[in-house]
N, C-alpha and C positions, 0 to 999 in steps of 0.2 A: 375555709377560704384558702385557695391555693396560692402559694408564693411564687408565681411565674410571671415574668414580663410578657406582656401581650404583643410587644413589637419584636424583641430579640429572642424570646424563648428562654432567657436565663432563668435558672431555678436553683434551689438550695443544693449544695453539695456537702458531702460528709468528709470530716477530717478528724484530727486528734487534738485535744488539749494536752500539752506536754508540761508537766510540772518541773520544778527545780530538781527534783530527784529522778527525773526522766520517766515518771509513771504516765502512761498514756490512757486517756479516756475519750470516748467518742463525743463529737460535737457537730453542729451544723454551721455552715457558712451560708447565710441568707443573702440574696441580692438586695441592693439598695433600691427598694421599690417605693413609688409614690403614686397615689391615685390623683390623676390630673384630668382636667376638663379641657378638651381641644375643640376648636371650631374647624369644620371641614367645609371650605367654600364651594368645592365641587358638588357636595351633597346638600349644602345650605342647612347644616344642622350641627349641633353640639354633641360630642360623644365623651364618655368617661372611659379612660383607659388606666390600667395599672401598669406603669412603665418604670423601668430602671433608669438610673442616671445615664447609662450608656445609650439606652433607647431614646431619651430626650435629646441627646446629642445628635443621633441619627435623624430625628424629626426636624431639628434645627437645620441640619445640613441638606436633607433631601426633600423635606416637606411632609406633612402629615398624610396626604392622600397617597403619595408614592410608597411611604412606609406601610400603610394599611394594605396596599396591593401586594407588596413583597411578603408581608406576614401571612396573608391569606394564601398565597402561592406555596409558602413553606408549610402551611397547615397549622400555624401557631394560633392564628386568630379565628 
């Protein structure tokens, strides 16, 4: 199961854990993803999306249908 937001395209990035003695080990920074059910009135259906918190803010601002169009144009969805 991939950890990628279906609206914004956010995905895990790699960084370092840095200890008190300054030893660095690799780690992952995963996006804040949630599986949510959205109603799309233009399509008259419910859809499930894996979206980040930032993606939910975009949906609240622009609307689900507009976000789906933009994501498909970018090739994310």
